[in-house]
C-alpha positions in Angstrom: -3.1 18.6 -36.8 -2.2 15.0 -37.6 -4.5 12.3 -39.0 -6.0 10.2 -36.2 -4.5 7.1 -37.9 -1.0 8.5 -38.1 1.7 7.6 -35.6 3.2 10.5 -33.8 6.2 11.0 -31.5 6.3 12.6 -28.0 6.6 16.0 -29.6 3.4 15.4 -31.7 5.4 15.0 -35.0 4.4 12.4 -37.5 6.8 9.3 -37.5 8.4 8.2 -40.7 9.9 4.8 -40.9 11.9 5.9 -43.9 13.9 8.4 -42.1 14.2 6.5 -38.8 17.6 5.4 -37.5 16.2 2.0 -36.9 15.0 1.5 -40.6 16.9 -1.7 -40.8 15.0 -3.2 -37.8 11.7 -2.4 -39.5 12.9 -4.3 -42.6 13.9 -7.2 -40.4 10.5 -7.3 -38.7 12.0 -6.2 -35.4 9.8 -3.0 -35.0 6.5 -2.1 -36.3 4.7 1.3 -36.8 2.0 1.9 -34.2 2.9 -1.4 -32.4 6.5 -1.6 -31.4 8.3 1.7 -32.0 10.8 3.6 -29.9 9.8 7.0 -31.4 6.1 6.6 -30.6 4.4 8.7 -27.9 2.8 5.7 -26.3 4.6 3.9 -23.5 3.2 0.5 -24.5 4.6 0.7 -28.0 8.0 1.9 -26.7 8.0 -1.0 -24.1 7.2 -3.6 -26.9 10.2 -2.1 -28.9 12.6 -2.8 -26.2 11.1 -6.2 -25.4 11.9 -7.1 -29.0 15.2 -5.3 -29.0 16.6 -5.2 -25.4 20.2 -4.8 -26.7 19.4 -1.3 -27.9 18.4 0.0 -24.4 21.9 1.1 -23.6 21.8 3.7 -26.3 18.5 5.2 -25.1 19.2 5.9 -21.3 19.7 9.6 -22.1 16.9 9.9 -24.6 15.1 13.3 -24.4 11.7 11.6 -23.9 11.3 10.3 -20.3 9.1 7.4 -21.3 12.0 6.1 -23.4 14.5 6.5 -20.6 12.2 4.9 -18.0 11.6 1.9 -20.2 15.2 1.7 -21.4 16.2 1.4 -17.6 14.3 -1.9 -17.5 16.7 -3.4 -20.0 19.9 -1.5 -19.9 23.2 -2.8 -18.4 23.1 -2.4 -14.7 26.3 -0.3 -14.6 24.4 2.5 -16.5 21.7 2.7 -13.9 23.2 4.6 -11.0 23.3 8.0 -12.8 19.7 7.5 -13.6 18.7 7.9 -9.9 19.3 11.5 -10.4 16.9 11.8 -13.4 14.3 14.5 -13.2 11.5 12.0 -13.9 10.2 9.8 -11.1 9.5 6.9 -13.5 13.0 6.7 -14.6 14.4 6.8 -11.0 12.1 4.0 -9.9 12.8 1.7 -12.9 16.5 2.2 -12.3 16.5 1.6 -8.5 14.4 -1.5 -8.7 17.2 -3.3 -10.6 20.0 -2.1 -8.4 21.4 -3.5 -5.2 19.1 -2.4 -2.3 21.8 -0.1 -1.0 21.0 2.3 -3.8 17.4 2.5 -2.7 18.7 4.4 0.5 19.4 7.3 -1.7 15.7 7.6 -2.7 14.2 7.5 0.8 13.8 11.2 0.6 12.8 11.3 -3.1 10.6 14.3 -3.8 7.9 12.1 -5.3 5.7 10.0 -3.1 5.3 7.2 -5.6 9.0 6.6 -5.5 9.2 6.6 -1.7 6.3 4.2 -1.5 8.0 1.7 -3.7 11.3 2.3 -2.0 9.7 1.5 1.3 8.6 -1.9 -0.1 12.3 -2.7 -1.0 14.1 -1.9 2.2 14.8 -3.9 5.3 13.3 -2.9 8.6 16.4 -1.1 9.9 16.5 1.1 6.8 12.9 2.1 7.2 13.5 4.0 10.5 13.7 7.4 8.8 10.5 6.8 6.8 8.4 6.3 10.0 7.8 10.1 10.0 7.5 10.5 6.2 5.3 13.5 5.3 3.1 11.3 3.1 0.6 9.0 4.9 0.7 6.3 2.3 4.5 6.0 2.6 4.0 5.6 6.4 1.2 3.1 5.7 3.7 1.0 3.6 6.2 1.2 6.5 3.6 0.1 9.0 2.9 -2.9 6.8 6.4 -4.1 6.8 8.1 -3.2 10.1 8.1 -5.3 13.3 6.9 -4.4 16.9 9.8 -2.1 17.7 9.1 0.4 14.9 5.2 0.0 15.2 5.4 1.4 18.7 6.6 4.7 17.1 3.5 4.8 15.0 0.8 4.4 17.5 0.2 8.2 17.5 0.5 8.7 13.8 -1.6 11.6 12.6 -3.3 9.6 10.0 -6.2 7.3 11.2 -5.6 4.7 8.4 -2.0 4.3 9.6 -3.1 3.9 13.3 -5.7 1.4 12.2 -3.0 -0.7 10.6 -0.9 -0.4 13.7 -3.9 -1.6 15.7 -4.2 -4.6 13.5 -0.6 -5.6 13.8 0.7 -4.4 17.1 1.3 -6.8 20.0 -1.9 -7.3 21.9 -0.4 -5.9 25.1 0.0 -2.5 23.4 -3.7 -2.2 22.4 -4.7 -0.7 25.7 -2.8 2.4 24.7 -5.3 2.8 21.7 -8.6 2.3 23.4 -9.2 6.1 23.5 -8.1 6.8 20.0 -9.9 9.8 18.5 -11.0 7.8 15.4 -13.8 5.3 15.6 -12.3 3.0 12.9 -9.1 2.7 15.0 -11.0 1.9 18.2 -13.1 -0.7 16.2 -9.8 -2.4 15.1 -8.7 -2.4 18.7 -11.9 -4.0 19.9 -11.5 -6.8 17.5 -8.2 -7.8 19.1 -8.4 -6.7 22.7 -8.5 -9.6 25.1 -12.0 -10.3 26.5 -11.2 -9.3 30.0 -10.2 -5.8 28.7 -13.2 -5.2 26.5 -15.3 -3.6 29.2 -13.3 -0.5 28.7 -15.1 0.1 25.5 -18.7 -0.7 26.6 -19.5 3.0 26.5 -17.8 3.8 23.2 -19.7 6.4 21.2 -19.5 4.3 18.0 -22.0 1.5 17.7 -19.6 -0.7 15.8 -17.3 -0.7 18.6 -20.0 -1.5 21.1 -21.3 -4.3 18.8 -17.8 -5.9 18.8 -17.8 -5.6 22.6 -21.2 -7.2 22.8 -19.9 -10.0 20.6 -16.9 -10.9 22.7 -17.3 -9.6 26.2 -17.8 -12.2 28.9 -21.5 -12.9 29.4 -21.4 -11.9 33.1 -20.6 -8.3 32.0 -23.2 -7.8 29.3 -26.2 -6.7 31.4 -25.8 -2.9 30.9 -25.4 -3.4 27.2 -28.8 -5.0 27.0 -30.2 -1.4 27.2 -27.8 0.0 24.6 -29.2 2.8 22.3 -28.5 0.7 19.1 -30.9 -2.1 18.3 -28.1 -4.3 16.7 -26.1 -4.1 19.9 -29.2 -5.0 22.0 -30.0 -7.9 19.7 -26.5 -9.3 20.0 -26.7 -9.1 23.8 -30.1 -10.8 23.7 -28.9 -13.5 21.5 -25.8 -14.3 23.6 -27.9 -14.2 26.8 -30.4 -16.5 25.3 -27.8 -19.0 24.2 -26.3 -19.0 27.6 -29.7 -19.6 29.3 -30.3 -22.6 27.0 -27.0 -24.1 28.0 -27.6 -23.8 31.7 -28.8 -27.1 33.4 -32.5 -27.1 34.5 -33.2 -26.6 38.2 -34.0 -29.9 39.9 -37.2 -29.8 42.0 -36.6 -30.7 45.6 -39.2 -33.2 46.8 -39.7 -32.9 50.6 
């Protein structure tokens, strides 16, 4: 057991500045125990060490502690980074690829770790995202859906994850939304109802979810609202009553015909 105030390395061993290979840096004020130390187990202290001494990063890209390698990758010469794409730790691979030309990110589209694939999806151009449309992780697909244009969005209309389909419904061209009015998930249909043109909203008047019917009642042409006035949900009925009332107030009064 070490004292709670002692600085320890990633193996749990007490750090000694006297035996450190960077003792000269300590004397020069370029590192500080429990604050800026490459041997510390805490990433923030390692990061601060390389911020103070970026020129030393090259010598640590093969360090046995993954935190040191990952942070060194943020400062090391770029020609040292490609081999780090094969590092067993995802943090190292990501910190390396984010500094390399985008073509290197193609190698990580099938990375075994979802966090790497999510971040890679944020780097790539649309054409390079095609293989990721069917990624096994829903959040990767969600990132893809945020970035691609109509052509690729069409492939995601039937995605198995409702959150992905909801984003598709929010971004897809309006003319495609009719394909999503019968989606199995109410949140997706609700997103569709917010964008579907008024003349097509009638298809959702009998939707089982009150939020969808409420949106329909908000935007459906007044002439088609009558049957929603008897909706089972009070909020839907109140919206219909409010719209019908406003319409009646705007109608010109009937002129009495004097014989």
